[in-house]
N, C-alpha and C positions, 0 to 999 in steps of 0.2 A: 600833183606834179612833183618831179624830182629835181632838186636844186643841188648843185655842187659848188663848193667854195674852196679856193685856196685860202690860207690863213694870213701868212706874212705879207704885208703891204697890200693886202686886199681887204681883210677884215680888221687888222690891227696895224698900227703905224710903227712897224718894227724898225725900218731903216732910220727914220728920224730919231727914234728912241736910241738906237745904237750910235747915231751921230753925237748926241748929247753925252753918251757914255765915253766915246772917243775923246771928246773935248776934255772931260774930267780926267780920264786915265793918262792922257798925253799932256795935261796941264796947258791946254791951248784954249783959245776963244775964237775958233773959226766961226764966222757968222752963218746963221741958218740959211741966209740967201744963197750961200755957196752950195748947201745941200739941195735946195730947190732948183738949182741950175744944173745939177748932175744929169748927164745924158746916158749913164750906164747904171746898172744895179749896184755895183760896188761903190762904197762910200769913202774909201781911203785917200783918194787923190788930193782933196783939199787939205789934208793933213801932211802932205809931202811924203807919203809912204809909197814905196814901189808896190807892184802887184803882189810880189812874194811877201813883203812886210804886211800888206793889207790882209792877205789871206791868213797869215799867222795871227794878226791882231783879232780878226773876226773869230777864228777858231778858239783863241784863248779867252774870248769875251762871251761865248755863247750862253753859258749859264746866266750871267748877269743880264744879257740882252733879252733872252727868252723869258726869264722868270722873275723879273723885278716889276717895275711899275709901267710897263709898256701899255700905252692906252689903245683901246679899240678906237677905230675911226668913229666920229660922231654918228649916232643912230644905227650903227651896225648891229649891236646887241638887240635893240628894240625891233629892228626890221626882221631879224632872224627869229626872234621870239614870236612875232606876228605871223610869219610864215608857218611856224610850228603849230601855233594855235589854230590856224586854218586847215591843219591836217596835211600840209605838204611834207615830203621827205627831204631832210637836210643832210647832205654828205659833206664831210671835210676831207680834202685830198691835199696833203702837204708833203713837201720834200724834206721837211725837218728830219734830221738823223734819227735812226731807230732808238738810240739811247735816250732821246728826249721825248719820244712819242707818248708814253703813258703819262709823264709829268705834264706834257702839253695839254693832254685831254683834261686832266684835273684843273690846270690853270684856266683853260677855256670855260669850264663849268663855273669856276669861281668868279669869272668876269660876267657870267649870266648867259653865255651862249648855250642854246639847247643842243646838248651833245649826247648821242647814243653810241655805245661801244661798237656796235655792228655797222656803224656808218662813219667811222673815223679811220682814215688811211694815212699812214706816214712811213717815212724811211725809204723813199724811192728817188730815183733820178727822174728828170723831166720826161724822158721817153716812157718810163714805166708809169708815170702819172697819167699820161695820155691814154695808155692801154686800160688803166683802171676806169678812167672817165668813159671810155667807149664801152667797156664791159657793163658798167652801171646803167647804160642807156638813159643818161640824164636828159632832162628837157632844157635846163638852163645851166650854164657854167660861168663862173666869175674868177678871174685871175688878173695878175698884173704883168705877167711875162709873155713877151712876144713868142719865145721859143715854144711855149705850151700852146698858146692861142692859135698861132699860125698853123700848127699841126692839126688842129681841130676844125679849121675853117671849112672843110668840105663835109663835115658831119651834119646831121640833121638837127643838132641841138642849137639853141640860141645862145650866142656867146656875148659876154659883157667884159669889158676891160675896166679895172679900177684905175682911175687916172693917176699917173705918176709922171714925173718929168722925163723919164727915160722911155716912155711908151706913147708919147704924143703922136708919133708917126703912124700908129695903128688905126685902122678904119673899122672899128667895131663899135657897137653901142657902148657908150662910155658912162661910167658911174663917177660923178664928182662927189656926191654926198648920198649916203644910204637912204635918205628920205625919198630920193628920186625913184627907187626901185618899184614901189607899188604903182606909181603912175606909169612907169615904163611897161609893167606887166599888163596894165589895163589896155594899153595901146596895142599889145601883141596879139 
């Protein structure tokens, strides 16, 4: 089987990690509950930043956000290692900017994710991501963003959404914890 995975906020807890970085950089102590209540992907509003300021803060923080101690979601690494051991093909399809792609690949390997160079796609917009997913003819795809998942809903692949506060309105099979995946695949 062919499995496709988004990385940020699907396999790794990037936005929450960024939220803690924002608290430090802005010398604030915005409670984590404010993060968990967000209804959009962007995280700047609880810090009192405008969209423009939030975009600037995000862009100026990318190196720190991407390559420090951002944790994988519990059991994500082990689940993908198990899929790999069973002979499944694992593809990563991320919209991370091109300038961060190769370093991201190295970082993912350091975390224990099974990564092959020829199955790692980065540096694209969401609509380009969808095209790659279709071209790969995946059996399963996992992401957190409605903009990607909703575009794929008429395809033959099985779609899963990684649960986030901003995507609870979506009606796809939902992953709350990566330990659930193997059980969900047995039902499929």
